[in-house]
N, CA, C, O and the ligand as a Tripos MOL2 file, in Angstrom:
@<TRIPOS>MOLECULE
protein
  237   235    60     0     0
PROTEIN
NO_CHARGES

@<TRIPOS>ATOM
      1 N         -15.1060  -27.5250   -6.5350 N.3       1 MET1
      2 CA        -14.8590  -26.0940   -6.7290 C.3       1 MET1
      3 C         -16.1290  -25.3670   -7.1360 C.2       1 MET1
      4 O         -16.0530  -24.2340   -7.6120 O.2       1 MET1
      5 N         -17.2950  -25.9810   -6.9630 N.am      2 SER2
      6 CA        -18.5180  -25.3550   -7.4620 C.3       2 SER2
      7 C         -18.8530  -24.0740   -6.7010 C.2       2 SER2
      8 O         -19.5660  -23.2210   -7.2300 O.2       2 SER2
      9 N         -18.3530  -23.9190   -5.4630 N.am      3 TYR3
     10 CA        -18.6720  -22.7060   -4.7070 C.3       3 TYR3
     11 C         -17.9560  -21.4790   -5.2600 C.2       3 TYR3
     12 O         -18.2900  -20.3570   -4.8790 O.2       3 TYR3
     13 N         -16.9790  -21.6640   -6.1500 N.am      4 PHE4
     14 CA        -16.3400  -20.5140   -6.7950 C.3       4 PHE4
     15 C         -17.1030  -20.0750   -8.0450 C.2       4 PHE4
     16 O         -16.8620  -18.9950   -8.5840 O.2       4 PHE4
     17 N         -17.9990  -20.9020   -8.4850 N.am      5 ASN5
     18 CA        -18.6770  -20.6560   -9.7510 C.3       5 ASN5
     19 C         -19.9370  -19.8290   -9.5350 C.2       5 ASN5
     20 O         -21.0430  -20.2800   -9.8320 O.2       5 ASN5
     21 N         -19.7620  -18.5940   -9.0080 N.am      6 ASN6
     22 CA        -20.9360  -17.7880   -8.6620 C.3       6 ASN6
     23 C         -21.0330  -16.5060   -9.4980 C.2       6 ASN6
     24 O         -21.6490  -15.5320   -9.0650 O.2       6 ASN6
     25 N         -20.4330  -16.5020  -10.6830 N.am      7 ARG7
     26 CA        -20.5560  -15.4270  -11.6600 C.3       7 ARG7
     27 C         -20.0890  -14.0780  -11.1220 C.2       7 ARG7
     28 O         -20.6130  -13.0450  -11.5390 O.2       7 ARG7
     29 N         -19.1240  -14.0560  -10.2110 N.am      8 LYS8
     30 CA        -18.5330  -12.7910   -9.7820 C.3       8 LYS8
     31 C         -17.5730  -12.2970  -10.8610 C.2       8 LYS8
     32 O         -16.9270  -13.1040  -11.5300 O.2       8 LYS8
     33 N         -17.4750  -10.9900  -11.0330 N.am      9 PRO9
     34 CA        -16.5080  -10.4970  -12.0300 C.3       9 PRO9
     35 C         -15.0830  -10.8410  -11.6180 C.2       9 PRO9
     36 O         -14.7360  -10.7510  -10.4400 O.2       9 PRO9
     37 N         -14.2640  -11.2310  -12.5790 N.am     10 THR10
     38 CA        -12.8990  -11.6530  -12.2630 C.3      10 THR10
     39 C         -12.0210  -10.4790  -11.8450 C.2      10 THR10
     40 O         -10.9210  -10.6840  -11.3320 O.2      10 THR10
     41 N         -12.4950   -9.2450  -12.0600 N.am     11 SER11
     42 CA        -11.6880   -8.0810  -11.7040 C.3      11 SER11
     43 C         -11.8140   -7.7260  -10.2230 C.2      11 SER11
     44 O         -11.2260   -6.7400   -9.7770 O.2      11 SER11
     45 N         -12.5550   -8.4970   -9.4690 N.am     12 GLU12
     46 CA        -12.7330   -8.1950   -8.0570 C.3      12 GLU12
     47 C         -11.4620   -8.5300   -7.2730 C.2      12 GLU12
     48 O         -10.9520   -9.6480   -7.3510 O.2      12 GLU12
     49 N         -10.9580   -7.5570   -6.5200 N.am     13 HIS13
     50 CA         -9.7240   -7.7560   -5.7760 C.3      13 HIS13
     51 C          -9.9600   -7.5140   -4.2960 C.2      13 HIS13
     52 O         -10.9670   -6.9290   -3.8970 O.2      13 HIS13
     53 N          -9.0150   -7.9750   -3.4940 N.am     14 VAL14
     54 CA         -9.0980   -7.8030   -2.0560 C.3      14 VAL14
     55 C          -8.2590   -6.5970   -1.6430 C.2      14 VAL14
     56 O          -7.0900   -6.4900   -2.0140 O.2      14 VAL14
     57 N          -8.8580   -5.6950   -0.8760 N.am     15 TYR15
     58 CA         -8.1600   -4.5110   -0.3830 C.3      15 TYR15
     59 C          -8.0860   -4.5740    1.1400 C.2      15 TYR15
     60 O          -8.9520   -5.1720    1.7790 O.2      15 TYR15
     61 N          -7.0560   -3.9590    1.7240 N.am     16 ALA16
     62 CA         -6.9290   -3.9480    3.1710 C.3      16 ALA16
     63 C          -6.2980   -2.6470    3.6430 C.2      16 ALA16
     64 O          -5.4540   -2.0730    2.9540 O.2      16 ALA16
     65 N          -6.7060   -2.1840    4.8130 N.am     17 GLU17
     66 CA         -6.0780   -1.0260    5.4450 C.3      17 GLU17
     67 C          -4.6670   -1.4250    5.8600 C.2      17 GLU17
     68 O          -4.4840   -2.3480    6.6530 O.2      17 GLU17
     69 N          -3.6720   -0.7270    5.3220 N.am     18 THR18
     70 CA         -2.2760   -1.0930    5.5530 C.3      18 THR18
     71 C          -1.4960    0.1500    5.9650 C.2      18 THR18
     72 O          -1.7160    1.2370    5.4320 O.2      18 THR18
     73 N          -0.5750   -0.0230    6.9270 N.am     19 VAL19
     74 CA          0.2670    1.1000    7.3390 C.3      19 VAL19
     75 C           1.3570    1.3070    6.2940 C.2      19 VAL19
     76 O           2.0540    0.3660    5.9140 O.2      19 VAL19
     77 N           1.4960    2.5450    5.8340 N.am     20 ILE20
     78 CA          2.4730    2.8650    4.8010 C.3      20 ILE20
     79 C           3.2250    4.1330    5.1730 C.2      20 ILE20
     80 O           2.8100    4.8700    6.0670 O.2      20 ILE20
     81 N           4.3320    4.3830    4.4820 N.am     21 TRP21
     82 CA          5.0310    5.6580    4.5470 C.3      21 TRP21
     83 C           4.7170    6.4100    3.2680 C.2      21 TRP21
     84 O           5.0020    5.9350    2.1690 O.2      21 TRP21
     85 N           4.1240    7.5970    3.4210 N.am     22 GLN22
     86 CA          3.7430    8.4160    2.2740 C.3      22 GLN22
     87 C           4.6630    9.6190    2.2020 C.2      22 GLN22
     88 O           4.8460   10.3250    3.1940 O.2      22 GLN22
     89 N           5.2430    9.8580    1.0360 N.am     23 CYS23
     90 CA          6.1160   11.0180    0.8540 C.3      23 CYS23
     91 C           5.3060   12.3070    0.9660 C.2      23 CYS23
     92 O           4.1750   12.3850    0.4860 O.2      23 CYS23
     93 N           5.9020   13.3220    1.6080 N.am     24 SER24
     94 CA          5.2020   14.5940    1.7800 C.3      24 SER24
     95 C           5.2670   15.4610    0.5270 C.2      24 SER24
     96 O           4.5300   16.4430    0.4330 O.2      24 SER24
     97 N           6.1200   15.1310   -0.4340 N.am     25 SER25
     98 CA          6.3060   15.9790   -1.6200 C.3      25 SER25
     99 C           5.8450   15.3430   -2.9330 C.2      25 SER25
    100 O           5.4400   16.0510   -3.8550 O.2      25 SER25
    101 N           5.9050   14.0260   -3.0180 N.am     26 CYS26
    102 CA          5.4790   13.3850   -4.2670 C.3      26 CYS26
    103 C           4.5440   12.2250   -3.9300 C.2      26 CYS26
    104 O           4.1790   12.0360   -2.7700 O.2      26 CYS26
    105 N           4.1650   11.4650   -4.9240 N.am     27 ASN27
    106 CA          3.1910   10.3960   -4.7150 C.3      27 ASN27
    107 C           3.8100    9.0820   -4.2890 C.2      27 ASN27
    108 O           3.1160    8.0710   -4.1750 O.2      27 ASN27
    109 N           5.1080    9.0900   -4.0540 N.am     28 CYS28
    110 CA          5.8020    7.8610   -3.6930 C.3      28 CYS28
    111 C           5.3670    7.3740   -2.3100 C.2      28 CYS28
    112 O           5.2290    8.1780   -1.3880 O.2      28 CYS28
    113 N           5.1510    6.0710   -2.1580 N.am     29 TRP29
    114 CA          4.8410    5.5100   -0.8460 C.3      29 TRP29
    115 C           5.3420    4.0790   -0.7900 C.2      29 TRP29
    116 O           5.5740    3.4450   -1.8200 O.2      29 TRP29
    117 N           5.5070    3.5770    0.4360 N.am     30 SER30
    118 CA          6.0150    2.2240    0.6050 C.3      30 SER30
    119 C           5.3500    1.5800    1.8070 C.2      30 SER30
    120 O           5.0860    2.2550    2.8020 O.2      30 SER30
    121 N           5.0790    0.3060    1.7310 N.am     31 ARG31
    122 CA          4.5050   -0.3910    2.8830 C.3      31 ARG31
    123 C           5.5020   -0.3750    4.0370 C.2      31 ARG31
    124 O           6.7050   -0.5480    3.8460 O.2      31 ARG31
    125 N           4.9620   -0.1590    5.2510 N.am     32 GLU32
    126 CA          5.8160   -0.0310    6.4280 C.3      32 GLU32
    127 C           6.7240   -1.2430    6.6100 C.2      32 GLU32
    128 O           7.8770   -1.1020    7.0200 O.2      32 GLU32
    129 N           6.2070   -2.4320    6.3060 N.am     33 GLU33
    130 CA          7.0010   -3.6470    6.5390 C.3      33 GLU33
    131 C           8.2290   -3.7250    5.6370 C.2      33 GLU33
    132 O           9.1410   -4.5050    5.9110 O.2      33 GLU33
    133 N           8.2710   -2.9200    4.5480 N.am     34 PHE34
    134 CA          9.4240   -2.9250    3.6560 C.3      34 PHE34
    135 C          10.4030   -1.8010    3.9760 C.2      34 PHE34
    136 O          11.4370   -1.6770    3.3190 O.2      34 PHE34
    137 N          10.0850   -0.9730    4.9890 N.am     35 VAL35
    138 CA         10.9270    0.1690    5.3350 C.3      35 VAL35
    139 C          11.6210   -0.1170    6.6570 C.2      35 VAL35
    140 O          10.9600   -0.3690    7.6640 O.2      35 VAL35
    141 N          12.9450   -0.0800    6.6600 N.am     36 LEU36
    142 CA         13.6960   -0.4310    7.8620 C.3      36 LEU36
    143 C          13.9500    0.7820    8.7570 C.2      36 LEU36
    144 O          14.0970    0.6230    9.9680 O.2      36 LEU36
    145 N          14.0060    2.0000    8.1830 N.am     37 ALA37
    146 CA         14.3340    3.1870    8.9580 C.3      37 ALA37
    147 C          13.1540    3.6180    9.8260 C.2      37 ALA37
    148 O          11.9990    3.3690    9.4820 O.2      37 ALA37
    149 N          13.4560    4.2720   10.9630 N.am     38 ASN38
    150 CA         12.4020    4.8020   11.8210 C.3      38 ASN38
    151 C          11.7680    6.0490   11.2240 C.2      38 ASN38
    152 O          10.5620    6.2620   11.3500 O.2      38 ASN38
    153 N          12.5770    6.8660   10.5800 N.am     39 GLU39
    154 CA         12.0870    8.0700    9.9050 C.3      39 GLU39
    155 C          12.6760    8.1210    8.5040 C.2      39 GLU39
    156 O          13.6470    8.8370    8.2600 O.2      39 GLU39
    157 N          12.0910    7.3620    7.5840 N.am     40 PRO40
    158 CA         12.6880    7.2410    6.2470 C.3      40 PRO40
    159 C          12.5240    8.5060    5.4100 C.2      40 PRO40
    160 O          11.6110    9.3030    5.6280 O.2      40 PRO40
    161 N          13.4260    8.6700    4.4520 N.am     41 ASN41
    162 CA         13.2880    9.7160    3.4430 C.3      41 ASN41
    163 C          12.8640    9.0630    2.1310 C.2      41 ASN41
    164 O          13.1760    7.9040    1.8610 O.2      41 ASN41
    165 N          12.1460    9.8380    1.3300 N.am     42 CYS42
    166 CA         11.6490    9.3390    0.0550 C.3      42 CYS42
    167 C          12.8150    8.9200   -0.8460 C.2      42 CYS42
    168 O          13.7690    9.6820   -1.0060 O.2      42 CYS42
    169 N          12.7520    7.7170   -1.4400 N.am     43 PRO43
    170 CA         13.8360    7.2760   -2.3370 C.3      43 PRO43
    171 C          13.8470    8.0400   -3.6590 C.2      43 PRO43
    172 O          14.8410    8.0080   -4.3840 O.2      43 PRO43
    173 N          12.7480    8.7260   -3.9780 N.am     44 VAL44
    174 CA         12.6400    9.4400   -5.2520 C.3      44 VAL44
    175 C          13.1200   10.8840   -5.1130 C.2      44 VAL44
    176 O          13.9600   11.3360   -5.8910 O.2      44 VAL44
    177 N          12.5840   11.6210   -4.1110 N.am     45 CYS45
    178 CA         12.8860   13.0520   -4.0050 C.3      45 CYS45
    179 C          13.5680   13.4030   -2.6800 C.2      45 CYS45
    180 O          13.8830   14.5700   -2.4430 O.2      45 CYS45
    181 N          13.8020   12.4050   -1.8070 N.am     46 ASN46
    182 CA         14.5210   12.5830   -0.5530 C.3      46 ASN46
    183 C          13.7950   13.4750    0.4590 C.2      46 ASN46
    184 O          14.4320   14.0180    1.3620 O.2      46 ASN46
    185 N          12.4750   13.6340    0.3240 N.am     47 SER47
    186 CA         11.7020   14.3990    1.2960 C.3      47 SER47
    187 C          11.3010   13.5100    2.4620 C.2      47 SER47
    188 O          11.4230   12.2870    2.4030 O.2      47 SER47
    189 N          10.8220   14.1470    3.5230 N.am     48 LYS48
    190 CA         10.3160   13.4120    4.6800 C.3      48 LYS48
    191 C           9.0970   12.5850    4.3040 C.2      48 LYS48
    192 O           8.3000   12.9840    3.4550 O.2      48 LYS48
    193 N           8.9580   11.4270    4.9440 N.am     49 MET49
    194 CA          7.7870   10.5910    4.6870 C.3      49 MET49
    195 C           6.9270   10.5370    5.9360 C.2      49 MET49
    196 O           7.4360   10.5420    7.0570 O.2      49 MET49
    197 N           5.6080   10.4860    5.7290 N.am     50 ASN50
    198 CA          4.6560   10.4600    6.8320 C.3      50 ASN50
    199 C           4.0140    9.0880    6.9370 C.2      50 ASN50
    200 O           3.7030    8.4430    5.9360 O.2      50 ASN50
    201 N           3.8230    8.6590    8.1890 N.am     51 ARG51
    202 CA          3.2030    7.3650    8.4270 C.3      51 ARG51
    203 C           1.6880    7.5120    8.3140 C.2      51 ARG51
    204 O           1.0830    8.3360    9.0000 O.2      51 ARG51
    205 N           1.0860    6.7120    7.4520 N.am     52 GLU52
    206 CA         -0.3550    6.7940    7.2250 C.3      52 GLU52
    207 C          -0.9110    5.3950    7.0150 C.2      52 GLU52
    208 O          -0.1670    4.4290    6.8480 O.2      52 GLU52
    209 N          -2.2350    5.3090    7.0290 N.am     53 THR53
    210 CA         -2.8460    4.0610    6.5980 C.3      53 THR53
    211 C          -3.4880    4.2920    5.2390 C.2      53 THR53
    212 O          -4.0110    5.3700    4.9570 O.2      53 THR53
    213 N          -3.4390    3.2700    4.4110 N.am     54 LYS54
    214 CA         -3.9380    3.3710    3.0530 C.3      54 LYS54
    215 C          -4.6550    2.0730    2.7280 C.2      54 LYS54
    216 O          -4.2470    0.9910    3.1510 O.2      54 LYS54
    217 N          -5.7340    2.2060    1.9680 N.am     55 ASN55
    218 CA         -6.4690    1.0270    1.5250 C.3      55 ASN55
    219 C          -5.8260    0.5180    0.2410 C.2      55 ASN55
    220 O          -6.0850    1.0560   -0.8360 O.2      55 ASN55
    221 N          -4.9970   -0.5070    0.3440 N.am     56 ILE56
    222 CA         -4.2870   -0.9730   -0.8310 C.3      56 ILE56
    223 C          -4.6820   -2.3920   -1.1870 C.2      56 ILE56
    224 O          -5.2070   -3.1390   -0.3610 O.2      56 ILE56
    225 N          -4.4200   -2.7470   -2.4360 N.am     57 ARG57
    226 CA         -4.7590   -4.0630   -2.9370 C.3      57 ARG57
    227 C          -3.7780   -5.0980   -2.3880 C.2      57 ARG57
    228 O          -2.5660   -4.9250   -2.5190 O.2      57 ARG57
    229 N          -4.2730   -6.1500   -1.7870 N.am     58 VAL58
    230 CA         -3.3890   -7.1710   -1.2420 C.3      58 VAL58
    231 C          -3.4900   -8.4810   -2.0050 C.2      58 VAL58
    232 O          -2.6720   -9.3750   -1.7890 O.2      58 VAL58
    233 N          -4.4850   -8.6230   -2.9060 N.am     59 GLU59
    234 CA         -4.6070   -9.8370   -3.7090 C.3      59 GLU59
    235 C          -5.0630   -9.5100   -5.1010 C.2      59 GLU59
    236 O          -5.2230  -10.4100   -5.9250 O.2      59 GLU59
    237 ZN          9.0480   11.8470   -2.7680 Zn       60 ZN60
@<TRIPOS>BOND
     1     1     2 1
     2     2     3 1
     3     3     4 2
     4     3     5 am
     5     5     6 1
     6     6     7 1
     7     7     8 2
     8     7     9 am
     9     9    10 1
    10    10    11 1
    11    11    12 2
    12    11    13 am
    13    13    14 1
    14    14    15 1
    15    15    16 2
    16    15    17 am
    17    17    18 1
    18    18    19 1
    19    19    20 2
    20    19    21 am
    21    21    22 1
    22    22    23 1
    23    23    24 2
    24    23    25 am
    25    25    26 1
    26    26    27 1
    27    27    28 2
    28    27    29 am
    29    29    30 1
    30    30    31 1
    31    31    32 2
    32    31    33 am
    33    33    34 1
    34    34    35 1
    35    35    36 2
    36    35    37 am
    37    37    38 1
    38    38    39 1
    39    39    40 2
    40    39    41 am
    41    41    42 1
    42    42    43 1
    43    43    44 2
    44    43    45 am
    45    45    46 1
    46    46    47 1
    47    47    48 2
    48    47    49 am
    49    49    50 1
    50    50    51 1
    51    51    52 2
    52    51    53 am
    53    53    54 1
    54    54    55 1
    55    55    56 2
    56    55    57 am
    57    57    58 1
    58    58    59 1
    59    59    60 2
    60    59    61 am
    61    61    62 1
    62    62    63 1
    63    63    64 2
    64    63    65 am
    65    65    66 1
    66    66    67 1
    67    67    68 2
    68    67    69 am
    69    69    70 1
    70    70    71 1
    71    71    72 2
    72    71    73 am
    73    73    74 1
    74    74    75 1
    75    75    76 2
    76    75    77 am
    77    77    78 1
    78    78    79 1
    79    79    80 2
    80    79    81 am
    81    81    82 1
    82    82    83 1
    83    83    84 2
    84    83    85 am
    85    85    86 1
    86    86    87 1
    87    87    88 2
    88    87    89 am
    89    89    90 1
    90    90    91 1
    91    91    92 2
    92    91    93 am
    93    93    94 1
    94    94    95 1
    95    95    96 2
    96    95    97 am
    97    97    98 1
    98    98    99 1
    99    99   100 2
   100    99   101 am
   101   101   102 1
   102   102   103 1
   103   103   104 2
   104   103   105 am
   105   105   106 1
   106   106   107 1
   107   107   108 2
   108   107   109 am
   109   109   110 1
   110   110   111 1
   111   111   112 2
   112   111   113 am
   113   113   114 1
   114   114   115 1
   115   115   116 2
   116   115   117 am
   117   117   118 1
   118   118   119 1
   119   119   120 2
   120   119   121 am
   121   121   122 1
   122   122   123 1
   123   123   124 2
   124   123   125 am
   125   125   126 1
   126   126   127 1
   127   127   128 2
   128   127   129 am
   129   129   130 1
   130   130   131 1
   131   131   132 2
   132   131   133 am
   133   133   134 1
   134   134   135 1
   135   135   136 2
   136   135   137 am
   137   137   138 1
   138   138   139 1
   139   139   140 2
   140   139   141 am
   141   141   142 1
   142   142   143 1
   143   143   144 2
   144   143   145 am
   145   145   146 1
   146   146   147 1
   147   147   148 2
   148   147   149 am
   149   149   150 1
   150   150   151 1
   151   151   152 2
   152   151   153 am
   153   153   154 1
   154   154   155 1
   155   155   156 2
   156   155   157 am
   157   157   158 1
   158   158   159 1
   159   159   160 2
   160   159   161 am
   161   161   162 1
   162   162   163 1
   163   163   164 2
   164   163   165 am
   165   165   166 1
   166   166   167 1
   167   167   168 2
   168   167   169 am
   169   169   170 1
   170   170   171 1
   171   171   172 2
   172   171   173 am
   173   173   174 1
   174   174   175 1
   175   175   176 2
   176   175   177 am
   177   177   178 1
   178   178   179 1
   179   179   180 2
   180   179   181 am
   181   181   182 1
   182   182   183 1
   183   183   184 2
   184   183   185 am
   185   185   186 1
   186   186   187 1
   187   187   188 2
   188   187   189 am
   189   189   190 1
   190   190   191 1
   191   191   192 2
   192   191   193 am
   193   193   194 1
   194   194   195 1
   195   195   196 2
   196   195   197 am
   197   197   198 1
   198   198   199 1
   199   199   200 2
   200   199   201 am
   201   201   202 1
   202   202   203 1
   203   203   204 2
   204   203   205 am
   205   205   206 1
   206   206   207 1
   207   207   208 2
   208   207   209 am
   209   209   210 1
   210   210   211 1
   211   211   212 2
   212   211   213 am
   213   213   214 1
   214   214   215 1
   215   215   216 2
   216   215   217 am
   217   217   218 1
   218   218   219 1
   219   219   220 2
   220   219   221 am
   221   221   222 1
   222   222   223 1
   223   223   224 2
   224   223   225 am
   225   225   226 1
   226   226   227 1
   227   227   228 2
   228   227   229 am
   229   229   230 1
   230   230   231 1
   231   231   232 2
   232   231   233 am
   233   233   234 1
   234   234   235 1
   235   235   236 2
@<TRIPOS>SUBSTRUCTURE
     1 MET1         2 RESIDUE 1 A MET
     2 SER2         6 RESIDUE 1 A SER
     3 TYR3        10 RESIDUE 1 A TYR
     4 PHE4        14 RESIDUE 1 A PHE
     5 ASN5        18 RESIDUE 1 A ASN
     6 ASN6        22 RESIDUE 1 A ASN
     7 ARG7        26 RESIDUE 1 A ARG
     8 LYS8        30 RESIDUE 1 A LYS
     9 PRO9        34 RESIDUE 1 A PRO
    10 THR10       38 RESIDUE 1 A THR
    11 SER11       42 RESIDUE 1 A SER
    12 GLU12       46 RESIDUE 1 A GLU
    13 HIS13       50 RESIDUE 1 A HIS
    14 VAL14       54 RESIDUE 1 A VAL
    15 TYR15       58 RESIDUE 1 A TYR
    16 ALA16       62 RESIDUE 1 A ALA
    17 GLU17       66 RESIDUE 1 A GLU
    18 THR18       70 RESIDUE 1 A THR
    19 VAL19       74 RESIDUE 1 A VAL
    20 ILE20       78 RESIDUE 1 A ILE
    21 TRP21       82 RESIDUE 1 A TRP
    22 GLN22       86 RESIDUE 1 A GLN
    23 CYS23       90 RESIDUE 1 A CYS
    24 SER24       94 RESIDUE 1 A SER
    25 SER25       98 RESIDUE 1 A SER
    26 CYS26      102 RESIDUE 1 A CYS
    27 ASN27      106 RESIDUE 1 A ASN
    28 CYS28      110 RESIDUE 1 A CYS
    29 TRP29      114 RESIDUE 1 A TRP
    30 SER30      118 RESIDUE 1 A SER
    31 ARG31      122 RESIDUE 1 A ARG
    32 GLU32      126 RESIDUE 1 A GLU
    33 GLU33      130 RESIDUE 1 A GLU
    34 PHE34      134 RESIDUE 1 A PHE
    35 VAL35      138 RESIDUE 1 A VAL
    36 LEU36      142 RESIDUE 1 A LEU
    37 ALA37      146 RESIDUE 1 A ALA
    38 ASN38      150 RESIDUE 1 A ASN
    39 GLU39      154 RESIDUE 1 A GLU
    40 PRO40      158 RESIDUE 1 A PRO
    41 ASN41      162 RESIDUE 1 A ASN
    42 CYS42      166 RESIDUE 1 A CYS
    43 PRO43      170 RESIDUE 1 A PRO
    44 VAL44      174 RESIDUE 1 A VAL
    45 CYS45      178 RESIDUE 1 A CYS
    46 ASN46      182 RESIDUE 1 A ASN
    47 SER47      186 RESIDUE 1 A SER
    48 LYS48      190 RESIDUE 1 A LYS
    49 MET49      194 RESIDUE 1 A MET
    50 ASN50      198 RESIDUE 1 A ASN
    51 ARG51      202 RESIDUE 1 A ARG
    52 GLU52      206 RESIDUE 1 A GLU
    53 THR53      210 RESIDUE 1 A THR
    54 LYS54      214 RESIDUE 1 A LYS
    55 ASN55      218 RESIDUE 1 A ASN
    56 ILE56      222 RESIDUE 1 A ILE
    57 ARG57      226 RESIDUE 1 A ARG
    58 VAL58      230 RESIDUE 1 A VAL
    59 GLU59      234 RESIDUE 1 A GLU
    60 ZN60       237 GROUP 0 **** ****
């Protein structure tokens, strides 16, 4: 495991461009793979959600 011992900060995380549904009215969003509807409404405020890509933490 010596190749992991390179003094990188432990707070370093992996981010990836991911397709999400973003609410048009509030900050609520959900990863597309967890949304079954074709045109979902926000679970918080029931507004329309827009399909976007977002750089989110995956690890
Ligand atoms: Zn909302």
